[in-house]
SEVOKOL-143723 format. One record per residue (C-alpha): residue in one letter; x, y, z. Coordinates in Angstrom, 2 decimals. Each point is the difference from the previous one (the first is absolute). Layout:
<lomis>
lomi lumti=a east=X north=Y up=Z
...
</lomis>
This chain:
<lomis>
lomi lumti=m east=0.00 north=0.00 up=0.00
lomi lumti=i east=1.30 north=3.45 up=-0.91
lomi lumti=d east=-0.31 north=2.48 up=2.85
lomi lumti=l east=-0.94 north=3.68 up=-0.04
lomi lumti=p east=3.54 north=1.40 up=0.42
lomi lumti=a east=1.06 north=-1.99 up=-3.07
lomi lumti=l east=-3.01 north=1.27 up=-1.96
lomi lumti=r east=0.77 north=3.56 up=1.04
lomi lumti=a east=3.54 north=-0.46 up=-1.27
lomi lumti=v east=-1.33 north=-1.26 up=-3.36
lomi lumti=m east=-2.31 north=3.01 up=-0.15
lomi lumti=e east=3.02 north=2.26 up=0.50
lomi lumti=g east=2.00 north=-1.69 up=-2.76
lomi lumti=a east=1.69 north=-3.03 up=1.58
lomi lumti=r east=0.42 north=-3.25 up=-1.88
lomi lumti=f east=-2.90 north=-2.44 up=0.16
lomi lumti=d east=0.70 north=-3.72 up=0.31
lomi lumti=l east=-2.63 north=-2.72 up=-0.27
lomi lumti=p east=-0.05 north=-2.65 up=2.75
lomi lumti=e east=1.96 north=-3.20 up=-0.35
lomi lumti=g east=-1.85 north=-2.79 up=-1.78
lomi lumti=w east=-2.26 north=2.32 up=-1.94
lomi lumti=r east=0.99 north=-1.39 up=-3.38
lomi lumti=e east=-0.93 north=-3.57 up=0.90
lomi lumti=a east=-3.32 north=1.08 up=1.50
lomi lumti=t east=-0.84 north=2.05 up=-3.09
lomi lumti=e east=0.90 north=-2.80 up=-2.40
lomi lumti=q east=-2.13 north=-2.45 up=1.96
lomi lumti=g east=-3.02 north=2.33 up=-0.10
lomi lumti=a east=0.32 north=0.51 up=-3.74
lomi lumti=a east=0.30 north=-3.75 up=-0.60
lomi lumti=t east=-3.08 north=-0.70 up=2.11
lomi lumti=l east=-2.04 north=2.55 up=-1.93
lomi lumti=a east=1.17 north=-1.43 up=-3.35
lomi lumti=a east=-1.00 north=-3.51 up=1.05
lomi lumti=r east=-3.47 north=1.13 up=1.07
lomi lumti=l east=-0.48 north=1.99 up=-3.18
lomi lumti=a east=0.79 north=-3.10 up=-2.06
lomi lumti=e east=-3.05 north=-1.67 up=1.57
lomi lumti=d east=-2.15 north=2.56 up=-1.87
lomi lumti=g east=-2.27 north=0.85 up=2.93
lomi lumti=p east=-1.09 north=3.61 up=0.59
lomi lumti=i east=2.46 north=2.01 up=2.11
lomi lumti=y east=-1.04 north=3.55 up=0.82
lomi lumti=g east=2.11 north=2.61 up=-1.76
lomi lumti=v east=2.11 north=-2.63 up=-1.72
lomi lumti=n east=-2.39 north=-1.34 up=-2.62
lomi lumti=t east=-3.07 north=2.05 up=0.96
lomi lumti=g east=-0.91 north=3.67 up=-0.08
lomi lumti=f east=0.27 north=2.25 up=3.04
lomi lumti=g east=-2.40 north=1.39 up=2.57
lomi lumti=k east=-3.56 north=-0.13 up=-1.34
lomi lumti=l east=1.36 north=-1.88 up=-3.07
lomi lumti=a east=1.39 north=-2.85 up=2.10
lomi lumti=s east=-2.34 north=-2.55 up=-1.57
lomi lumti=t east=1.28 north=0.69 up=-3.53
lomi lumti=r east=2.52 north=-2.64 up=-1.20
lomi lumti=i east=2.98 north=1.10 up=-2.09
lomi lumti=a east=1.44 north=-2.17 up=-2.78
lomi lumti=p east=3.53 north=-1.39 up=0.60
lomi lumti=d east=1.48 north=1.89 up=-2.96
lomi lumti=k east=-1.19 north=3.31 up=1.50
lomi lumti=l east=1.31 north=-0.35 up=3.55
lomi lumti=a east=3.08 north=2.17 up=-0.56
lomi lumti=q east=-2.13 north=2.69 up=-1.65
lomi lumti=l east=-2.40 north=-0.21 up=2.94
lomi lumti=q east=2.77 north=0.96 up=2.45
lomi lumti=l east=1.28 north=2.87 up=-2.16
lomi lumti=n east=-3.52 north=1.31 up=-0.54
lomi lumti=l east=-0.48 north=-0.04 up=3.75
lomi lumti=l east=2.98 north=2.27 up=0.59
lomi lumti=r east=-0.99 north=2.43 up=-2.71
lomi lumti=s east=-3.67 north=0.28 up=0.97
lomi lumti=h east=0.70 north=0.29 up=3.72
lomi lumti=a east=2.66 north=2.73 up=-0.37
lomi lumti=a east=-2.69 north=2.63 up=0.49
lomi lumti=g east=1.51 north=2.02 up=2.84
lomi lumti=t east=0.04 north=3.77 up=0.26
lomi lumti=g east=1.67 north=2.74 up=1.97
lomi lumti=a east=3.61 north=0.92 up=0.73
lomi lumti=p east=2.57 north=-2.82 up=-0.11
lomi lumti=l east=0.88 north=-1.67 up=3.27
lomi lumti=p east=3.35 north=1.22 up=1.37
lomi lumti=a east=3.14 north=-2.06 up=-0.46
lomi lumti=p east=0.20 north=-1.33 up=3.61
lomi lumti=v east=-3.51 north=-1.45 up=-0.32
lomi lumti=v east=0.72 north=-1.58 up=-3.40
lomi lumti=r east=3.19 north=-1.57 up=1.31
lomi lumti=l east=-2.04 north=-1.65 up=2.74
lomi lumti=v east=-2.71 north=-1.07 up=-2.46
lomi lumti=l east=2.59 north=-1.84 up=-2.10
lomi lumti=a east=1.59 north=-1.62 up=3.05
lomi lumti=l east=-3.30 north=-1.09 up=1.53
lomi lumti=k east=-1.35 north=-1.40 up=-3.27
lomi lumti=a east=3.21 north=-1.97 up=-0.62
lomi lumti=l east=-0.06 north=-1.26 up=3.59
lomi lumti=s east=-3.62 north=-1.14 up=-0.28
lomi lumti=l east=0.43 north=-1.77 up=-3.35
lomi lumti=s east=3.22 north=-1.67 up=1.17
lomi lumti=r east=-1.84 north=-2.07 up=2.60
lomi lumti=g east=-1.24 north=-2.35 up=-2.73
lomi lumti=a east=-3.72 north=0.25 up=0.72
lomi lumti=s east=-0.68 north=2.23 up=-3.02
lomi lumti=g east=1.04 north=-2.45 up=-2.71
lomi lumti=v east=2.23 north=2.42 up=-1.90
lomi lumti=r east=3.36 north=-0.83 up=-1.56
lomi lumti=v east=3.35 north=0.97 up=1.45
lomi lumti=a east=0.46 north=2.46 up=-2.86
lomi lumti=v east=-2.87 north=2.16 up=1.26
lomi lumti=v east=1.53 north=0.37 up=3.46
lomi lumti=e east=3.42 north=0.68 up=-1.50
lomi lumti=a east=-1.40 north=2.74 up=-2.24
lomi lumti=l east=-1.52 north=1.82 up=2.97
lomi lumti=a east=3.26 north=-0.29 up=1.93
lomi lumti=e east=1.95 north=1.31 up=-3.01
lomi lumti=l east=-2.17 north=3.11 up=-0.26
lomi lumti=l east=0.69 north=0.68 up=3.66
lomi lumti=a east=3.72 north=-0.68 up=-0.28
lomi lumti=t east=0.40 north=2.38 up=-2.95
lomi lumti=n east=-2.37 north=2.62 up=1.49
lomi lumti=a east=-2.18 north=-0.16 up=-3.11
lomi lumti=l east=-3.24 north=0.89 up=1.74
lomi lumti=p east=-3.38 north=-0.47 up=-1.69
lomi lumti=v east=-2.22 north=3.07 up=-0.25
lomi lumti=i east=-2.95 north=-0.91 up=2.23
lomi lumti=p east=-2.92 north=2.46 up=0.27
lomi lumti=a east=-0.95 north=0.41 up=3.65
lomi lumti=k east=-3.76 north=-0.28 up=-0.36
lomi lumti=g east=-2.33 north=-2.70 up=-1.30
lomi lumti=s east=0.07 north=-2.81 up=2.55
lomi lumti=v east=-2.74 north=-0.86 up=2.47
lomi lumti=g east=2.18 north=-2.56 up=1.77
lomi lumti=a east=-1.82 north=-3.11 up=-1.30
lomi lumti=s east=0.39 north=-2.03 up=-2.18
lomi lumti=g east=3.44 north=1.19 up=0.96
lomi lumti=d east=1.60 north=3.20 up=-1.30
lomi lumti=l east=-1.01 north=-0.87 up=-3.55
lomi lumti=a east=0.50 north=3.23 up=-1.94
lomi lumti=p east=3.29 north=1.16 up=1.54
lomi lumti=l east=1.52 north=-3.49 up=-0.12
lomi lumti=a east=-1.02 north=-0.33 up=-3.65
lomi lumti=h east=1.94 north=3.19 up=-0.78
lomi lumti=c east=2.98 north=-1.52 up=1.79
lomi lumti=a east=-0.31 north=-3.34 up=-1.81
lomi lumti=l east=-0.22 north=1.56 up=-3.46
lomi lumti=v east=3.68 north=0.92 up=0.22
lomi lumti=l east=0.84 north=-3.70 up=0.27
lomi lumti=v east=-1.49 north=-0.58 up=-3.46
lomi lumti=g east=1.68 north=3.05 up=-1.52
lomi lumti=e east=-3.00 north=2.31 up=0.24
lomi lumti=g east=-1.14 north=2.72 up=2.39
lomi lumti=e east=2.45 north=2.63 up=1.23
lomi lumti=v east=3.08 north=0.02 up=2.20
lomi lumti=f east=2.04 north=2.58 up=1.90
lomi lumti=l east=3.64 north=-0.57 up=-0.90
lomi lumti=n east=3.07 north=2.19 up=0.54
lomi lumti=g east=-2.13 north=2.97 up=0.95
lomi lumti=g east=-2.33 north=-0.19 up=-3.00
lomi lumti=r east=-3.40 north=-1.45 up=-0.83
lomi lumti=r east=0.31 north=-2.43 up=-2.89
lomi lumti=p east=-1.97 north=-2.78 up=-1.75
lomi lumti=g east=-0.02 north=-3.30 up=1.89
lomi lumti=g east=2.17 north=-1.68 up=-2.63
lomi lumti=a east=2.91 north=2.20 up=1.12
lomi lumti=a east=0.16 north=-1.75 up=3.38
lomi lumti=g east=2.85 north=-2.20 up=-1.18
lomi lumti=i east=-1.56 north=-3.38 up=0.71
lomi lumti=k east=-1.01 north=-2.62 up=-2.53
lomi lumti=p east=-3.78 north=0.31 up=-0.45
lomi lumti=l east=-1.88 north=-2.99 up=1.36
lomi lumti=t east=-2.49 north=-2.10 up=-1.90
lomi lumti=l east=-2.46 north=-0.75 up=2.75
lomi lumti=g east=-0.89 north=-3.57 up=0.88
lomi lumti=p east=-3.28 north=-1.23 up=1.49
lomi lumti=k east=-1.13 north=2.02 up=3.03
lomi lumti=e east=3.07 north=2.23 up=-0.04
lomi lumti=g east=-1.85 north=3.16 up=-0.95
lomi lumti=l east=-2.59 north=-0.65 up=2.68
lomi lumti=a east=2.67 north=-0.73 up=2.63
lomi lumti=l east=1.80 north=3.23 up=-0.83
lomi lumti=l east=-2.99 north=2.28 up=0.40
lomi lumti=n east=-1.93 north=-1.83 up=2.72
lomi lumti=g east=1.29 north=0.78 up=3.50
lomi lumti=t east=0.35 north=2.67 up=2.67
lomi lumti=q east=3.55 north=1.11 up=-0.75
lomi lumti=v east=-0.81 north=3.61 up=-0.99
lomi lumti=s east=-2.22 north=0.79 up=2.98
lomi lumti=t east=2.50 north=-1.73 up=2.30
lomi lumti=a east=2.97 north=1.89 up=-1.46
lomi lumti=i east=-1.74 north=3.37 up=0.37
lomi lumti=a east=-1.03 north=-0.83 up=3.56
lomi lumti=l east=3.55 north=-1.09 up=0.88
lomi lumti=v east=1.59 north=3.19 up=-1.32
lomi lumti=n east=-2.40 north=2.04 up=2.09
lomi lumti=l east=0.40 north=-2.26 up=3.04
lomi lumti=f east=3.73 north=0.71 up=-0.08
lomi lumti=a east=-0.74 north=3.74 up=-0.25
lomi lumti=a east=-2.48 north=-0.20 up=2.88
lomi lumti=q east=2.51 north=-1.80 up=2.22
lomi lumti=d east=2.55 north=2.76 up=-0.61
lomi lumti=l east=-2.61 north=2.68 up=0.66
lomi lumti=l east=-0.98 north=-1.61 up=3.30
lomi lumti=h east=3.64 north=0.17 up=1.10
lomi lumti=t east=0.13 north=3.64 up=-1.11
lomi lumti=s east=-3.19 north=0.77 up=1.92
lomi lumti=l east=1.60 north=-1.26 up=3.21
lomi lumti=v east=2.98 north=2.33 up=-0.47
lomi lumti=a east=-2.26 north=2.95 up=-0.84
lomi lumti=g east=-2.28 north=-0.78 up=2.92
lomi lumti=a east=2.85 north=-0.22 up=2.51
lomi lumti=l east=1.43 north=3.26 up=-1.34
lomi lumti=s east=-3.41 north=1.62 up=0.47
lomi lumti=v east=-0.17 north=-1.19 up=3.61
lomi lumti=d east=3.26 north=1.77 up=0.79
lomi lumti=a east=-0.94 north=3.08 up=-2.01
lomi lumti=a east=-3.20 north=0.27 up=2.06
lomi lumti=r east=1.86 north=-0.84 up=3.24
lomi lumti=g east=-2.20 north=-3.06 up=0.35
lomi lumti=s east=0.52 north=-3.00 up=2.25
lomi lumti=d east=1.53 north=-3.35 up=-0.83
lomi lumti=t east=-1.78 north=-1.66 up=2.94
lomi lumti=p east=-2.79 north=-1.32 up=-2.29
lomi lumti=f east=2.66 north=-2.09 up=-1.75
lomi lumti=d east=0.93 north=-1.88 up=3.20
lomi lumti=a east=0.26 north=-3.72 up=-0.77
lomi lumti=r east=-2.16 north=-0.95 up=3.01
lomi lumti=i east=-3.02 north=1.77 up=-1.49
lomi lumti=h east=0.17 north=-1.91 up=-3.25
lomi lumti=a east=0.79 north=-3.36 up=1.56
lomi lumti=l east=-3.34 north=0.19 up=1.80
lomi lumti=r east=-1.82 north=0.22 up=-3.30
lomi lumti=g east=2.09 north=-2.56 up=-1.88
lomi lumti=q east=-0.47 north=1.30 up=-3.55
lomi lumti=p east=3.26 north=-0.84 up=-1.80
lomi lumti=g east=0.13 north=2.98 up=-2.35
lomi lumti=q east=-0.71 north=2.38 up=2.87
lomi lumti=i east=2.76 north=-1.53 up=2.11
lomi lumti=r east=2.50 north=0.28 up=-2.85
lomi lumti=c east=-0.89 north=3.59 up=-0.88
lomi lumti=a east=0.20 north=1.09 up=3.64
lomi lumti=a east=3.47 north=-1.52 up=0.21
lomi lumti=a east=1.04 north=1.83 up=-3.16
lomi lumti=l east=-1.30 north=3.31 up=1.36
lomi lumti=r east=1.84 north=-0.52 up=3.29
lomi lumti=g east=3.20 north=-0.65 up=-1.92
lomi lumti=l east=-0.48 north=3.09 up=-2.13
lomi lumti=m east=-0.46 north=2.27 up=3.02
lomi lumti=a east=2.61 north=-1.52 up=2.32
lomi lumti=g east=2.53 north=2.60 up=1.11
lomi lumti=s east=-1.98 north=3.08 up=-1.01
lomi lumti=a east=1.06 north=3.05 up=2.01
lomi lumti=i east=-3.23 north=1.70 up=-1.03
lomi lumti=r east=-2.00 north=-2.78 up=1.62
lomi lumti=d east=2.16 north=0.07 up=3.14
lomi lumti=s east=-0.47 north=3.77 up=0.34
lomi lumti=h east=-3.68 north=-0.27 up=0.85
lomi lumti=r east=-0.21 north=-3.19 up=2.02
lomi lumti=e east=-0.45 north=2.11 up=3.13
lomi lumti=g east=-2.47 north=2.85 up=0.31
lomi lumti=d east=-2.04 north=-0.69 up=-3.14
lomi lumti=t east=-3.64 north=0.64 up=0.95
lomi lumti=r east=-1.47 north=-1.91 up=-2.97
lomi lumti=v east=-1.49 north=-3.31 up=1.10
lomi lumti=q east=-0.46 north=-1.60 up=-3.41
lomi lumti=d east=0.88 north=0.81 up=-3.60
lomi lumti=p east=-2.58 north=-0.04 up=-2.81
lomi lumti=y east=-0.65 north=-3.36 up=-1.58
lomi lumti=s east=2.01 north=0.76 up=-3.14
lomi lumti=l east=3.13 north=-0.02 up=2.18
lomi lumti=r east=-1.02 north=-2.39 up=2.76
lomi lumti=c east=-1.71 north=-2.72 up=-2.04
lomi lumti=q east=2.63 north=-0.41 up=-2.67
lomi lumti=p east=0.88 north=-3.59 up=0.97
lomi lumti=q east=-3.65 north=-0.99 up=-0.08
lomi lumti=v east=-0.66 north=1.53 up=-3.44
lomi lumti=a east=3.30 north=-0.72 up=-1.73
lomi lumti=g east=0.08 north=-3.43 up=1.64
lomi lumti=a east=-3.42 north=-0.91 up=-1.38
lomi lumti=c east=1.18 north=1.17 up=-3.43
lomi lumti=l east=3.12 north=-2.13 up=0.38
lomi lumti=d east=-2.12 north=-3.05 up=0.77
lomi lumti=l east=-2.04 north=0.63 up=-3.15
lomi lumti=l east=3.13 north=0.31 up=-2.12
lomi lumti=d east=1.46 north=-3.16 up=1.52
lomi lumti=h east=-3.16 north=-1.92 up=-0.84
lomi lumti=a east=-0.03 north=1.37 up=-3.55
lomi lumti=a east=3.65 north=-0.98 up=-0.37
lomi lumti=m east=-0.78 north=-3.57 up=1.03
lomi lumti=v east=-2.87 north=-0.26 up=-2.50
lomi lumti=l east=1.99 north=1.54 up=-2.85
lomi lumti=q east=3.02 north=-2.21 up=0.60
lomi lumti=r east=-2.24 north=-3.05 up=-0.30
lomi lumti=e east=-1.57 north=1.39 up=-3.16
lomi lumti=a east=3.39 north=0.77 up=-1.52
lomi lumti=n east=0.89 north=-3.68 up=0.27
lomi lumti=a east=-3.39 north=-1.32 up=-1.09
lomi lumti=v east=-1.29 north=-1.66 up=-3.16
lomi lumti=t east=-3.03 north=2.06 up=-1.02
lomi lumti=d east=-0.91 north=-0.92 up=-3.57
lomi lumti=n east=-2.66 north=-2.47 up=-1.17
lomi lumti=p east=-0.38 north=-2.88 up=-0.65
lomi lumti=l east=2.78 north=-1.55 up=2.05
lomi lumti=v east=2.06 north=-3.06 up=-0.88
lomi lumti=m east=0.42 north=-2.28 up=3.01
lomi lumti=a east=2.94 north=-2.26 up=0.67
lomi lumti=d east=-2.33 north=-3.03 up=-0.05
lomi lumti=g east=-1.12 north=0.80 up=-3.56
lomi lumti=d east=-3.31 north=1.65 up=0.82
lomi lumti=i east=-0.82 north=3.33 up=-1.61
lomi lumti=l east=-2.26 north=1.99 up=2.29
lomi lumti=s east=-1.98 north=3.12 up=-0.75
lomi lumti=g east=-0.29 north=2.28 up=3.00
lomi lumti=g east=0.21 north=3.65 up=1.00
lomi lumti=n east=3.50 north=0.81 up=1.28
lomi lumti=f east=-0.01 north=2.97 up=-2.37
lomi lumti=h east=-2.51 north=1.78 up=2.25
lomi lumti=a east=2.07 north=2.71 up=1.71
lomi lumti=e east=-2.15 north=0.50 up=3.10
lomi lumti=p east=2.99 north=-0.49 up=2.35
lomi lumti=v east=1.93 north=2.68 up=-1.89
lomi lumti=a east=-2.99 north=2.35 up=0.05
lomi lumti=f east=-0.39 north=-0.37 up=3.75
lomi lumti=a east=3.75 north=0.51 up=0.51
lomi lumti=a east=-0.10 north=3.16 up=-2.11
lomi lumti=d east=-2.99 north=1.32 up=1.91
lomi lumti=t east=1.78 north=-0.52 up=3.32
lomi lumti=i east=3.11 north=1.78 up=-1.30
lomi lumti=a east=-2.30 north=2.87 up=-0.99
lomi lumti=l east=-1.38 north=0.22 up=3.54
lomi lumti=a east=3.51 north=0.18 up=1.42
lomi lumti=l east=1.06 north=2.73 up=-2.44
lomi lumti=a east=-3.10 north=2.04 up=0.77
lomi lumti=e east=0.36 north=-0.22 up=3.77
lomi lumti=l east=3.72 north=0.75 up=0.05
lomi lumti=g east=-0.78 north=3.17 up=-1.93
lomi lumti=a east=-2.97 north=0.91 up=2.17
lomi lumti=i east=1.93 north=-0.07 up=3.26
lomi lumti=s east=3.00 north=1.75 up=-1.58
lomi lumti=e east=-2.23 north=2.89 up=-1.11
lomi lumti=r east=-1.34 north=0.28 up=3.56
lomi lumti=r east=3.56 north=0.34 up=1.28
lomi lumti=i east=0.64 north=2.71 up=-2.61
lomi lumti=a east=-3.14 north=1.83 up=1.15
lomi lumti=l east=1.18 north=-0.28 up=3.61
lomi lumti=l east=3.43 north=1.44 up=-0.79
lomi lumti=v east=-1.35 north=3.09 up=-1.80
lomi lumti=d east=-2.52 north=0.71 up=2.79
lomi lumti=p east=1.65 north=2.05 up=2.77
lomi lumti=v east=-2.62 north=-1.06 up=2.56
lomi lumti=l east=0.80 north=-3.69 up=-0.44
lomi lumti=s east=3.73 north=0.16 up=-0.75
lomi lumti=g east=1.22 north=2.96 up=2.01
lomi lumti=l east=1.91 north=1.04 up=-3.12
lomi lumti=p east=-0.43 north=3.22 up=-2.00
lomi lumti=a east=-3.13 north=0.00 up=-2.16
lomi lumti=f east=0.61 north=-1.84 up=-3.28
lomi lumti=l east=3.60 north=-0.55 up=1.07
lomi lumti=v east=1.28 north=3.43 up=-1.03
lomi lumti=a east=1.40 north=2.68 up=2.30
lomi lumti=e east=-1.86 north=3.01 up=-1.43
lomi lumti=g east=-3.48 north=-1.34 up=-0.49
lomi lumti=g east=-2.29 north=2.28 up=-1.96
lomi lumti=l east=2.76 north=1.40 up=-2.13
lomi lumti=h east=0.94 north=-3.59 up=-0.80
lomi lumti=s east=-2.50 north=-2.86 up=-0.44
lomi lumti=g east=2.55 north=-2.77 up=0.54
lomi lumti=f east=-1.43 north=-3.51 up=-0.29
lomi lumti=m east=-3.67 north=1.05 up=-0.05
lomi lumti=i east=-0.76 north=-1.21 up=-3.52
lomi lumti=a east=2.33 north=-2.98 up=0.17
lomi lumti=q east=-2.40 north=-1.40 up=2.60
lomi lumti=v east=-2.91 north=0.72 up=-2.35
lomi lumti=t east=1.78 north=-1.97 up=-2.72
lomi lumti=a east=0.47 north=-2.92 up=2.39
lomi lumti=a east=-3.71 north=0.11 up=0.85
lomi lumti=a east=-0.91 north=-0.10 up=-3.70
lomi lumti=l east=2.21 north=-3.05 up=-0.54
lomi lumti=v east=-1.49 north=-1.77 up=3.00
lomi lumti=a east=-3.47 north=0.58 up=-1.43
lomi lumti=e east=1.12 north=-1.49 up=-3.33
lomi lumti=n east=1.41 north=-3.07 up=1.69
lomi lumti=r east=-3.15 north=-0.50 up=2.04
lomi lumti=a east=-2.01 north=-0.18 up=-3.22
lomi lumti=l east=2.57 north=-2.27 up=-1.67
lomi lumti=a east=-0.02 north=-2.34 up=3.02
lomi lumti=t east=-3.57 north=-1.11 up=-0.77
lomi lumti=p east=0.21 north=-3.79 up=-0.48
lomi lumti=r east=0.15 north=-1.15 up=-3.61
lomi lumti=s east=-0.39 north=-3.69 up=0.79
lomi lumti=v east=-3.73 north=0.39 up=0.65
lomi lumti=d east=-0.65 north=1.53 up=-3.41
lomi lumti=s east=-0.47 north=-3.05 up=-2.22
lomi lumti=l east=-1.37 north=0.53 up=-3.50
lomi lumti=p east=-0.95 north=-3.05 up=-2.17
lomi lumti=t east=1.87 north=-0.55 up=-3.28
lomi lumti=s east=0.16 north=-2.46 up=-2.91
lomi lumti=a east=-3.76 north=-0.34 up=-0.45
lomi lumti=n east=-0.36 north=-0.87 up=3.71
lomi lumti=q east=2.32 north=-3.00 up=-0.22
lomi lumti=e east=2.40 north=2.02 up=2.14
lomi lumti=d east=-2.75 north=1.24 up=2.29
lomi lumti=h east=2.07 north=0.93 up=3.06
lomi lumti=v east=3.37 north=1.70 up=-0.36
lomi lumti=s east=2.52 north=1.38 up=2.48
lomi lumti=m east=0.91 north=3.45 up=-1.38
lomi lumti=a east=3.47 north=-0.71 up=1.40
lomi lumti=t east=1.90 north=1.86 up=-2.70
lomi lumti=g east=-1.86 north=3.24 up=0.58
lomi lumti=a east=0.36 north=-0.54 up=3.74
lomi lumti=a east=3.75 north=-0.23 up=-0.41
lomi lumti=l east=0.32 north=2.84 up=-2.53
lomi lumti=r east=-1.55 north=2.62 up=2.28
lomi lumti=l east=2.68 north=-0.71 up=2.63
lomi lumti=g east=2.59 north=1.85 up=-2.08
lomi lumti=e east=-1.90 north=3.29 up=0.23
lomi lumti=m east=-0.61 north=-0.55 up=3.69
lomi lumti=a east=3.69 north=-0.62 up=0.65
lomi lumti=e east=0.89 north=3.19 up=-1.90
lomi lumti=n east=-2.47 north=1.95 up=2.13
lomi lumti=l east=1.37 north=-1.47 up=3.22
lomi lumti=s east=3.55 north=0.84 up=-1.08
lomi lumti=s east=-1.04 north=3.64 up=-0.34
lomi lumti=i east=-1.85 north=0.03 up=3.34
lomi lumti=l east=3.04 north=-1.41 up=1.80
lomi lumti=s east=2.29 north=2.50 up=-1.73
lomi lumti=i east=-2.13 north=2.82 up=1.41
lomi lumti=e east=0.11 north=-1.51 up=3.48
lomi lumti=l east=3.78 north=-0.37 up=-0.19
lomi lumti=l east=0.34 north=3.66 up=-1.03
lomi lumti=c east=-2.28 north=1.12 up=2.82
lomi lumti=a east=1.69 north=-2.17 up=2.62
lomi lumti=a east=3.46 north=1.11 up=-1.09
lomi lumti=q east=-1.16 north=3.62 up=0.22
lomi lumti=g east=-1.45 north=-0.64 up=3.46
lomi lumti=l east=3.35 north=-1.27 up=1.23
lomi lumti=e east=1.62 north=3.30 up=-0.99
lomi lumti=f east=-1.93 north=1.73 up=2.79
lomi lumti=h east=1.55 north=-2.31 up=2.62
lomi lumti=r east=3.62 north=0.63 up=-0.90
lomi lumti=p east=2.64 north=-0.32 up=1.40
lomi lumti=l east=-1.66 north=-3.12 up=1.41
lomi lumti=t east=0.39 north=-3.04 up=-2.24
lomi lumti=t east=-2.17 north=-2.97 up=-0.67
lomi lumti=s east=1.19 north=-3.62 up=-0.22
lomi lumti=a east=2.71 north=-1.16 up=-2.39
lomi lumti=p east=-2.36 north=-1.60 up=-2.57
lomi lumti=l east=-2.37 north=2.96 up=0.11
lomi lumti=e east=2.88 north=2.45 up=-0.38
lomi lumti=a east=0.96 north=-2.05 up=-3.05
lomi lumti=a east=-3.54 north=0.39 up=-1.35
lomi lumti=h east=0.13 north=3.73 up=0.71
lomi lumti=g east=3.33 north=0.17 up=-1.82
lomi lumti=l east=-1.41 north=-1.76 up=-3.07
lomi lumti=v east=-2.89 north=2.47 up=-0.13
lomi lumti=r east=2.29 north=2.97 up=0.49
lomi lumti=g east=2.27 north=-1.33 up=-2.72
lomi lumti=v east=-2.71 north=0.74 up=-2.57
lomi lumti=a east=-2.15 north=2.65 up=1.72
lomi lumti=a east=1.33 north=2.91 up=2.06
lomi lumti=p east=-1.69 north=1.19 up=3.21
lomi lumti=w east=-3.10 north=2.11 up=-0.57
lomi lumti=d east=1.04 north=3.49 up=1.11
lomi lumti=a east=-2.31 north=1.84 up=-2.41
lomi lumti=d east=-2.60 north=-0.98 up=-2.56
lomi lumti=r east=1.37 north=-1.39 up=-3.25
lomi lumti=f east=-1.08 north=-2.35 up=-2.79
lomi lumti=m east=-1.20 north=-3.01 up=2.02
lomi lumti=a east=-0.54 north=-2.66 up=-2.68
lomi lumti=p east=3.69 north=-0.61 up=-0.82
lomi lumti=d east=0.75 north=-0.80 up=3.65
lomi lumti=m east=-2.92 north=-2.42 up=0.13
lomi lumti=e east=1.12 north=-1.73 up=-3.19
lomi lumti=a east=3.61 north=-0.27 up=1.16
lomi lumti=v east=-1.03 north=-1.68 up=3.25
lomi lumti=r east=-2.51 north=-2.20 up=-1.84
lomi lumti=l east=2.86 north=-1.35 up=-2.09
lomi lumti=l east=1.87 north=-0.80 up=3.22
lomi lumti=v east=-3.07 north=-1.90 up=1.16
lomi lumti=q east=-0.39 north=-1.87 up=-3.27
lomi lumti=n east=3.61 north=-1.09 up=-0.22
lomi lumti=g east=-0.16 north=-1.48 up=3.50
lomi lumti=a east=2.54 north=2.33 up=1.63
lomi lumti=i east=-2.28 north=0.74 up=2.96
lomi lumti=a east=-1.32 north=-3.56 up=0.27
lomi lumti=r east=3.51 north=-1.37 up=0.42
lomi lumti=l east=0.41 north=1.93 up=3.27
lomi lumti=v east=-2.23 north=-2.44 up=1.89
lomi lumti=e east=-0.08 north=-3.74 up=0.41
lomi lumti=l east=-3.11 north=-1.83 up=1.09
lomi lumti=p east=0.75 north=-2.86 up=2.39
lomi lumti=a east=-1.07 north=-3.39 up=-1.27
</lomis>
């Protein structure tokens, strides 16, 4: 089984290797299918039509044309092409699935997919057009067309006809077209890319949240391990430990341990372990589901080791849809609580800092509208977090009468992650500005490092200036993982 760190490495450009024994398993599956086909009984998608046309038999001399027709007719996607990291994962996951031998394809099909990945010849796959059952048909058909010398491919920075991919075009054998376009690899790849982004953003949110606590002269008592042990929620326990580690050694925190008349901080500071921890648990569950799916065989019908060929529904991407919906909830909530911390920091009543974090309020507006922007992005993410898995719409003349909508569920995560990156960049700017008012006191070593990263791209806010460039510069820090790397979550 390939694990998520290995898949992330493939996404980022690392070499992809198929598991040992794949060739033998693939050859055995192809031989089993050939033997069954010689018996001349009906086998769905091999010598019959597809979907509502499953009862239509196809003559033996037209089986190869059947598979090619399938790719051409199903390549009906639309929208912008999927980004390269997603397509790299699509190729890897499809090769991995077919290599298990239960799809009945030849070794040459698996090798062709692996060659595209190795040479970074990436099929042009429109993002939209899949309902997540019967698999990701349209996008996978666009991918598969390149294997037969058709479609389009991104190669050496340009968009070219599929024949330029540099591989020998395949003549498809029985079931091979169906196996290539039937499966959950596109929805799973999109969900994985956004899972990795969400994991980084959760780490970033812990750094930003701890920085906000010190900027607001809040308490680290709510992060005490004894509190969280009494509840027993694993994500909460881990996030509390991370927050304690981030704040350990802060001179700002030590300066107000005695004489502070505040009894409790607002929830956005105090309940960070509970909120971020619940989000962490959601992401961990999604990761478990997606790792299973990445290693699964999800086309149809399936060729069994005992010679049976079984028609089922592994192409139904309901697990992926649910995983994507839970990732969406985590992204939305991490942004919602971050925006509340931003609102706290710019409010002098709650933070004790100058209004809108600028010394001459009135003449200067400071971070007033940055908080408004964060609120707008939170509202967008709330709407985008609406579950997609409950929105089935029948297709294929009601043969495919319940679908998962997994691909759309995964696609919307990209926009949500972008929004959260911007929200966290605003919080980091506000928290870094808040710390300026406590100087010469320092915060902890990791939080000083975070402050230094922010100040490396955005100067202190002494007077109003063009705000958007600072936000974008810090957002890029967030997206490249520089802030996330400052914290480690205990296992």
